[in-house]
Every structure is written in C-alpha cells, then in structure tokens.
C-alpha angles and dihedrals in degrees: 000000000000135000123206110228093013109147094216095051092046095046094051092045091050093051091049093047090055093045091245128141117236126223119217114195124197124209129168115238109239097023108146090351138329093250095048093046089063091051091049092050091052090048091050090052091048090051093053112280108148096195133019124215104204108202117217111217114248131173096227108041096171096175094051130087129225096283096057092035089059090047091054091048090052091047093051091051095047104041117335101074126099097059094289100107096118096044093045092049089051088050088060089052091052091052090050093047091055089061106028143028093214111140112253127207116196104225120198154105123288102238097077091040092051092048090048090052128255098241092041091049094049092050094044092047092052091048090050092053099257115153103187143006129223114195112191099201106032112107116211092243089064098038103077099104093041092050090050091052091051094047090051089060096042094255130129134216116229110223124222125223127189135202087256094053114116121219089250092052091045090056092055093045096047099042096082093035131104143190096026141333115249114220112201102216097199134050092231143057128305115288094019134114138010119294114234103200094186090056091046089052092053093048093046091051089052096046103038096080088058095056099081092231097309114149112249123229122190122209141168117071099031107130109154147359099287093049091047092050091053093050093044088062089071102030142052092232142008128220122216118190121135093044091056093044090049090051089054091047094051099044115103100224146353094282091049092049092052092049092047094051093045093047096049094045091047092049094050094043090051091051091052090057089068097041117133131192111278117243 
C-alpha cells in the first residue's frame, strides 16, 4: 500500500534514500493531559523524532507493559473518559499539526476504532492530520474493509511483525501495509525483557525479503542511545516508547517533562547518526 503525498511514506523514503536511520517516538494522548501531550509531541519532533506514534487511550492495552498501562490509565482519568477517546486523541493530532509537519501514526486497539466506524475514523483521522494507523490487535485477514477506508483517505496502515512470524506470514501481513513495517523485537509486552540484538539481526535478515520494500522499524526494549544505535545497525528505524513515557511519568512538572522528552529524543537521535550496519 502506498499513498502519494503521505507525510509518513515520504519521510521514511527520504531517510532511507539518504542512508539515515529514522526515529519513531511513542507518546500517549492525554498523559498527563491532552493539551500537554501536544506540546510534548512538538518538542519530540523538534528534538529529532522523525515520526510520532500517538497512542489512543484504551482500558485493556494487552500488548503494553506497566509503564504504558499506567499512562493510559492517567489519560483516561484526565481526558479520555466519557466515550470521547478517539475524538480527543484526534484533537491532540490537530493541535500538533497546527505547529509541526511531523508524520503522525495513530496507535491503538481495534475495539474503539470499530465502534467509532471505519469510514468515519479514516475521514476524521485524515482531517486531523494523521498519516497512518497502527492497530495492535487487527489481523490482516480481518482488515480488508479498514484498509480500504484508509486508502480512500490517503492513509496507510503500519503492519506488525513478531519474532514468531514466518517469512510467508510476513509477506501476507506486509502486503497491504504502508509507511514502514514494525518488528516487535520481544515476545512480551512493551518495556519488558532484554533485547538480544544478534537475534534481532537474524530475524530481520530472514523477514526483510518478504516486506515488499517497506522500511523496517524495530521496537520494544529500546531505552537509550546505545541500545538504539545497536538496533539501528539492523533496521531502517527504531521505536522508543516506554522509556519516553517513563520519563514523562517521573518528571516533576510540565517544564521537567518537556526537558526530559527533548533530552531523551535528542540523545537517541544523536546515537542514530553514528549507527553502522550490524555484523
């Protein structure tokens, strides 16, 4: 799947064409507030994030570990409750889009998107400035109508791959995808486990021929600059999520949260500048 003029597709293609590694940064909409999330996203983009994953709060985030679970609980209590989670997350995207052209991927679980309506969601996301959607729990066999809705609005769906994904399965998962393919480096939840870069390298080498040319981003387990540089040696992009969310959680105030986000993104982006191919 491709989308002419799509910011996400163009940003990833540009980074690859220049031989540069992209940084994808995850933040939860509404943590610590809807207004501050937009400011933190803009700060992350200023500090070097190439793509933002904007997490939509959900009460049952089964793929996420304790750090992001707590963020979603905070978000639901501060701005996502009352059945307005989708609209309020899109409102954050609109605030960001007014200040930045950073590509935004709406990250979430399918239940609230399904209830919202696939066609309605695709249209509202495009109007809010969203470029792609990543749905954690939507298998490709069930995604046909959703993919069609996204394509109709010029959006792409980012596919997910796991350590247990076979090359044949990867081909089916990646075929309707766009922007990049997200390889989940650990068989666990976000923020958990030890990252074995050598194992990631072997799996990436096996899966890459099945991706139809999609750039490959690796996430789960990336906590700092050194880890990101290692992973970038085998991938086109790295994804940092729990480490950023934890930095937001631990900062004492709004100014501290902004400094923490900017510092961590800047550190990781700087490390990516020196990344070399793993061998």
